[in-house]
N, C-alpha and C positions, 0 to 999 in steps of 0.2 A: 708811836705808830697806832692808827685808828683802824677799824673794822670796815668802815665806809659803808657802802650799800652792798658790796659784793658779798657771795657766801664763801663757803670752805672752812675749812679748820684752821684756826688762828691760837696761838699760846704766847703767854709773857710770864715772865717773874715777877711777883708783886713786889712794888718798890717799899722803900721805907716809910715813905711819906703816908702810905695806905695801910700799914700794920694796924691791926684792931678792927679794921673797918668791917662791916657785913659784907658777906661775899657778893650779893647783887649790886651794893653800892659800889665796890671794887671793880666788878665787871664793866659796870656803866663807865666809871672814870676811865678805866684802861683801854676799853674797846670802842668808847664813843657812841654807847647805846643809852637809851633810855631806860629808867629804872623798872617801868613797866615791862620793856621787851626783855630785860634782865631776869627777870622773876619769871617770864613765861619759858625763857630758854632753859632756866636752872629746873622748871617744874617738867618739862620734856626731855629731861635726862641729857639735854645737849652740852653739860658745863660738868667739868671736873676740875677738883682741887688735889694737886700731886697725885692724880688717876683715878680719885674717888668722887662719886657723885656727892655734892654737899648741899645742905639746907640752905634756902636764901638768908636766913639769919645768922649762920655760921660765920665765925670772925677769921678772917684770914692772916696769917703769918708773913711776915717779910721774907723773900727769896722762895716762897711757895710758888709752884706753876699753876698758874690757872690757864685751862685751855677751853674753847668754844667751838662748837660746830654752828656754823651760821648758814641757815637755808639759804640756797640761792633765791635771788629776789623774784617775787611773783610778778606774772605778766600783768600790765595796767589793765584796771577793771574799768569799762566804759559803761555809760548810761545808753540803754538802746530805749528809745521812744517806742511806746507799745499801748496798745487799748487792752487793759486787763478786766475780764468779766468779774463781776461781783463787788469790784471797789464802789463805795456808795460816798458822796459829799454829803457829809452830815451839816457843815457851816463853811462859808467861804467869805473873806473879807479881804481888805488891803494889807493885812498883817499876818494872817493864819489862813490855812485849810484844815479842817477837823475830818478825817475821814472813818469809815467804818471797813476794817480790813480783813477780807476773808481768810479760810486757812487757803494753805497752798501758795502764798504770794509771800516773798519776802519783802522787808521794808527796802533795800537798797543792794545793788550788784555786790558780789563778794568771789572771790576765788572758788571754783567748783561749783556754784550756782549758775545754773542755766535757765531756771525758770521765771517766772513772772516777776516784776516788782512795784513797789508803790512808786520808788522814784520814777521808774520808766512809764507808769501810767500817767504822772503829773506831767512828765515833758511831753508824752505824746497828745495830751489834752491842751496844751499849750499854756501851763501854767509856768509863770515866772517865780521861782521860789529863791530864797536866800542863798549867797554864795559861801557862807560859812561852812566849816567842815571839808572834808576831802572830795574830790570831784565827783566820787560816785554816791557821797550822802550827803551832798548840800541841801541844807534847810531841815536836817533830820536831827529832832532834838530827844527823842526817844526810839525805842526798837520793840517791837513783839516779834516772838519766835514765829517762823515759818508755819509751824503747827498751832500756833495760837491766833483765834481772831478777835476783833474788837475794836473800841475806839482808840485813835491815836491822832496825834496833831504833827503838823509840819508847818514850819516857819517860812512865811513868804518875804518879809521884810527883813534887812539886816537888824535892826532894833530888836524886831521881834525874837530872832535868833538868839540874840545875847541875852535878852530879859527871859527867855524860856529857858534855855541852857543854865542860866542863875538860879532860875526857879526849881527846876529838877534837882539841880546840885545843893540847892539849901533845903529839900526836901518840903516846900511848901504846896507843891502839887498833891491833889488827892488822886490816886492811882488804885483803882477799888475793880477787883477781879471777883468772878464766881468760879468755884473749882468743884467739882464733883471727884471726890476721893473716896479710895476704898477703906472700908471698915467706919470706925466711930473714935475721932480723936477724943483724948481725955486728958485735960479737961475739956468740955465743949467749947469754950472760949479761952484764947489764951495769945500769946506771944513767942516767936522761934527767934532767938538772938543767938545765931552759930555763923562763923565764919565762911565764907565760900571762896572756893579757888578752884582752877582747874584740877581734873582728875590725873592722878599721877603716871596712869596707865593708858586711859582713853582719852586722846585729845579733844574728842567730838562731846564729851562729858564734863560736868562740873561736880564738885563735892563739897561737902562740909569738911574743911581742913583746918588744923591749929593756926597755919601761917596763911589764911585766906583773908579777904577782905571782910570789912565789918559789913553784917548783912542783918537785916532784922525786919521779919514778917509778921503780922497780926492777922488774927482770924477769928470767927465766930461762926458757931455752926447755924444753918437756918432750917434745915431738914434732916433728920435721920430717918434711914429707911434700912431694910434689912442686911443689904449687902454693902451700903454706901452712905456716904455723907454730902450735903450740898452746904458747903462754906462760902463765907463772904470774907474775903481776903484784901488786905490793904498792905502795901509796900511803903515801909520807911526808907527802905534803900532800893536801888536798881540795878541788881547783878542779872548776869545773864543765868536763864534758867530758875531765879531765885525760888519761886514759887515751887517748881516741880523739884528741886534738891531739898528745899525745907521740907516738903510734904514726905517725900520719900525718906527722908531721915527720920521723920517720927513714924515710919512704918504704914503711912497712910498715902501711897503714891496717888497721883491723878489718874483716876479711871482711862485705861487706854495708853498710858504712859509706858511703852514697853522699853524705852530707853533707861526708866528709872526704877523697873522691878515691878510695872503693873501686870496684873493676871491677865493673860491674852485670852484666856476662855472667857471671863467675864466680859471683857470687851466685846468680843464676837457674838456673845449672847445679846447684847445689847445694840448690835450694828455699828460700832463705835471703831473708827480707823485711824482715830489722832487722840492727844490727851485731851480731856474735858476740861478745857480751860479757857476762859472768856473775859475779856477786859471789858466790863460793863458800864464803866463810869470813868468820867475824866473831869476832874475841876481845877480851875487856875485862876489866877488874876490876868484879866486880857492886857497884854503888854501894851497897848496904846492907850489906855485911859484908867485901868487899874480895877476896873469893875469885876467882880468874880462871874466867872462864867462856868457852865457845867453841860456836859454832853453825856449822853447814855447810848447804848447800843443793845438791841435785843438777841437774844440766842438765836444763832443760827440753826436750820432746821435738823442738821446731824445731831447737835447736841440736845435740842429739845426733845427730839424721838428717844435718844438714849433714856434723858432723865424721866419721860414718860413711862418707858418698861421698868426704870428702876423702881418708879414709884408703884407700879402694878405688882410689883414682885413682893412689895411690902404687906 
């Protein structure tokens, strides 16, 4: 019996052949799921072993009852061609298009998001992008949060899609951000090596968790002011919300990041309505000829104004 694509509650006894397996691996084998989806279901509290919620690294016993609640399948997500104000093309050739993404724009459509998207903008502008990836995110090799602005690349050719996915996976892409964080990190330059997983109680958040995915962030203080510090941040890995989660774990959340504990009073004082985080530079080997290319994005007006006020208060 497999879970298939439908939702609902399913339960099975662990067979002898899976005794001693991790619960996420056993769940995947027994219900026809991927390991990633199994881990997500466990983290969301949708799995029990003999009636109790397990850790994904727990080992199962033969004969134990493994029960899973599968959410109903989401409605198909479609790409709506549109013209999105503020999206700027920094570079365009046969293989790639490099964009400066504004705040408030998602990279691709997703359930629950009805706002503008980069993929929709490209479709509306007549761009032909690579067909790799799910239908709603074809050509997408990297993502920026809706509330994060800056430079990103989309693959146009099939070869570019494969080459860039491999480059991001092998960590040969230079992903540089600037973040204005509360307080003053100590030391002024350092690395954060802490695994990140989905928050156990809030599924829209992520957190440093012992059983999360390997995540490494490098930072250097560029400016130290009375209430905040401007950091240059380089990502070694690329987890969802990685910089925001790692800086919050250091007790220095990005200014304006209410999701991860930033002070709303300070954000209001400098007129900031989102996290102060911007992708300033992206460098990689061009997938066609292997030459190193680098693209940069300037701070948008809202971040520039907030930084100026922080400097003035110093």
